[in-house]
LUMKOLDO-578150 format. One record per residue: x, y, z of N, C-alpha, C in turn; residue in three letters. Coordinates in steps of 0.001 Angstrom, whole numbers, plus 500000, padded with zeros to 6 digits. Layout:
// LUMKOLDO-578150
XYZXYZXYZala/...
END
This chain:
// LUMKOLDO-578150
099454648789812497098989648536811381100147647455810446phe/101045647696810748102174647227810193101782645604810540ile/101388645199811177101039643840811936100079643164810857leu/098763643927811206097788643122810160098128643404808536val/098957644221808079099517644223806987100415642991806693his/101411642921807417102348641445807143101296640214807297glu/100696640161808026099521638844808433098622638470807041ile/098507640127806928097892639591805256098497639145803969ala/099685639442804128100811638908803217100682637101803285his/100475636794804289100305635320804522099293634688803061met/098159635123803174097467635146802022097886635860800399trp/098119637077800395098090637746799588099961637928799317phe/100329637233798687101653636879798348102047635446799011tyr/101845635169799972102156633452800260101274632459799833gly/099934632345800314098680631497799538098479631935798066met/098672633023797461098431633687796301099615634229795806ile/100467633443794952101171634212794709101026635408793388gly/102018636231793391101940637292791996103723637702791901asn/103633638328790865105112638714790514104990640151791292ser/105728640482792235105826641561792809106671642391791964gln/107084642343790925107745643619790086106651643667789145phe/106265642898788349105029643193787213103661643653787797arg/103228642912789148101979643245789464101850643514791298asp/102834644654791685102821644419793104101440644987793770pro/100401645297793241099065645816793955098492644640794336trp/098865643219793440098124641970794076098567641627795315leu/099474641928795745099665641849797259099702642712798283asp/100536644006797907100557645143798506098786646230798827glu/098342646060797639097087647140797936095890645882798865ser/096501644820798753095311643940799408095632643812800624phe/097119644014801110097298643714802662096975645492803136ala/097010646323802576096687647382802881095321647482803131ser/094271646950802272092922646880802516092535646059803630tyr/093399645087804028093197644376804792093527645100806539ala/094445646103806449094621646880807229093278647609807647glu/092475648234806938091088648473806933090418648141807607val/090107646798807086089108645823807468089245645625808956leu/090599645341809519090611645064811048090603646435811793val/090875647578811438090611648796811794090424649845810952asp/089343650609811148088252651683810048089597652712810245ala/090183652893811418091180654261811600092088653797810812ser/092623653072810410093860652805809591094266653834808752ala/095598654230808602095873655067807645094944655291806292pro/094666655884805460094544656082804256094830657545803631asp/095977657424803126096450658387802891096408658826801768ser/095717658181800438095830658650799030094047658431798835thr/094011659537797732092657659661797453092149659120796107asp/091515658286796065091150657628794730091514658496793386leu/091132659774793259091187660522792285092852660738792431gly/093614660478793257095189660760792927095739660205791835ser/096887660904790798097358660182789763098306658853789922pro/098192658271788937098799656935788870097965655647788680gly/098616654704788031097714653778787792098244652418789117asp/097166651850789673097757651029790888098475649758790004ile/098239649477788377098308648203788030099587648288787573gly/100213649278787947101894649323787402102815648577787749gly/103871648029786994104961647416787569105529648312788562ser/106703647716788883107590648832789974108332649785788839met/108900649300788050109501650384787183108657651370786303ala/107430651255786356106547652734785936106323653657787027asp/107059653614788147106979654713789321108191655239789128phe/108323656668789205109440657446789186110252657315790526pro/109780657223791542110343656937792965109561656437793938asp/109919655639794958109521655317796023107822656124796702thr/108495657297796758107435657847797468105772657755796058asp/105667657681795289104960657828794614104562656344794522glu/105459655169794238104922653729794313104314653532795777tyr/104754653986796786103948653563798265102557654133798166phe/102556655295797641101619656273797576100383655917796516ser/100758655145795549099996654460794571099521653107795087val/100401652055795165100422650876795304099707650233796626val/100052650951797821099643650826799134098527651816799019tyr/098674652701799047097463654097799520095924653728798268gly/096371654045797522095116654290796259094841652884796155lys/095783652114796030095463650581795905094151649742796933gly/094827650368798381094057649890799567092804650747799416gly/092588651612798903091537652700798986090864651980797716ala/090986651853796915090358651267795610089687650252796145ala/090057649448796815089629647971797311088285647996798197leu/088346649185799099087800649369800156086312649878799644val/086923650596798647085575651418797780084971650647796859ala/085621649590796353085011648496795381084190647972796516ala/084572647327797714083615646653798954082489647267799012arg/082599648525799491081276649721799906080310649562798773glu/081251649955797359080030649619796154079211648559795871ala/079649647311795941079135646092795785078442645661796769ala/078772645988798284078024645461799427079276644357800029gly/079508644568801367080353643515802049080299642428801514pro/078993641841801893078841640404801618079164639930800277asp/078327640327798981078893640115797654080096640078797490ala/081220641671798070082462641595797784083349640694798437phe/082953640109799610083723639266800339083513637904799707asp/081886637408798957081976636250798316083215636081797176ala/082901637104796648083959637477795267085760637078795781ala/085595637799796742087257637793797206087275636367797665leu/086537635646798250086872634398798559086724633464797378arg/085918633645796350086343632935795131087539633175794804cys/088430634329794286089479634570793682090594633683794917tyr/090489633978796040091454633334797070091323631978796690ile/090353631149796766089851629426796395090472629524794784asn/090333630130794050090965629457792765092174629768792450ser/093024630927793194094278631205793088095189630835794046gln/094645630017795040095315629216796036096585628657795491ala/097886629076795921099103628269795428099241628439793959trp/098959629379793237099153629804792029099931630904791870gln/099963631752790468100698632835790607099472633563790025ile/098900634637790784097844635384789944098155636484789266ala/097597637017788284097651638025787396096178639143787809val/096267640074787291095230641133787611094048640723786686pro/094127640240785481092903639314785205092202638384785981gly/092792637945787094092043636902787562091265637468788639asp/091907638704789263090656639687790044089735639946789671val/089748640615787914088580640818787262087638639863786829ala/088039638521787095087415637374786689086756637243787941val/086827637187789039086294637050790268085360638139790598ala/085399639329790021084336640358790464083495640526789266leu/083495639698788245082970639773787034081478640142787381ala/081005639950788001079478639724788414079169641288789506glu/080183641955789856080324642691790616080476644230789901leu/079944644747788778079907645703787977080879646975788603pro/079987647135789798080678648495790352081662648509790894glu/082324647147791500083339646997792204084493647141791037ala/084207646210789998084940646385788868085202647621788383leu/084425648484788104084465649815787462085839650721788310arg/085428650379789953086299651195790469087767650683790641ile/087951649553790349089239648747790264089738649468788800leu/089157649469787668089338649733786280089808651215786364glu/088996652129787048089435653435787216090593654014788149asp/090985652928788875092099652973789500093371652543788753ala/093209652118787732094274651464786870094947650277787067gly/093667649269787949094463647992788068094810647192787268ala/093844647417785747093864646443784883094752646949783619phe/095588647966783885096446648817782945097591648244782416ser/
END
C-alpha cells in the first residue's frame, strides 16, 4: 500500500500543493484514500466516529500516533465515505474539478469545499470529520 500512497503524492502534494504543516489532510488523507481505491482491502484503521478533526494543523495533535490515526486513517475513511455517499461518478467528477482548478497552485481546505459544493452529502461527511475546522 505504501507504493500507491507515495504515487498518489505525485498529485496530492506534487501537482496540487498545500501547507503540510497547516493542512496535512490535503495530501495525506487523499493519498490514503487512493490506497482504498486501488485495493479495497487496504488498511482502514480508523472509524469516522473517532475523536479528532482531520483539518487540524500538525501542531494540533498531541503525538504522532493520533496524527497518523486522524489525518491518514480518519481522513482517508472520510473521503471514501464521501465518495460512497455522493456516488462514485459524481464524486470523481468533483475531484477532477478540484484537481484541474488547483493544479500547480497551493490549495486550502476551502478549495475542496468549493469542488464538492454540489454534493452536500459528501461535503457533510467531510465537515463532520473536521476537514474545514
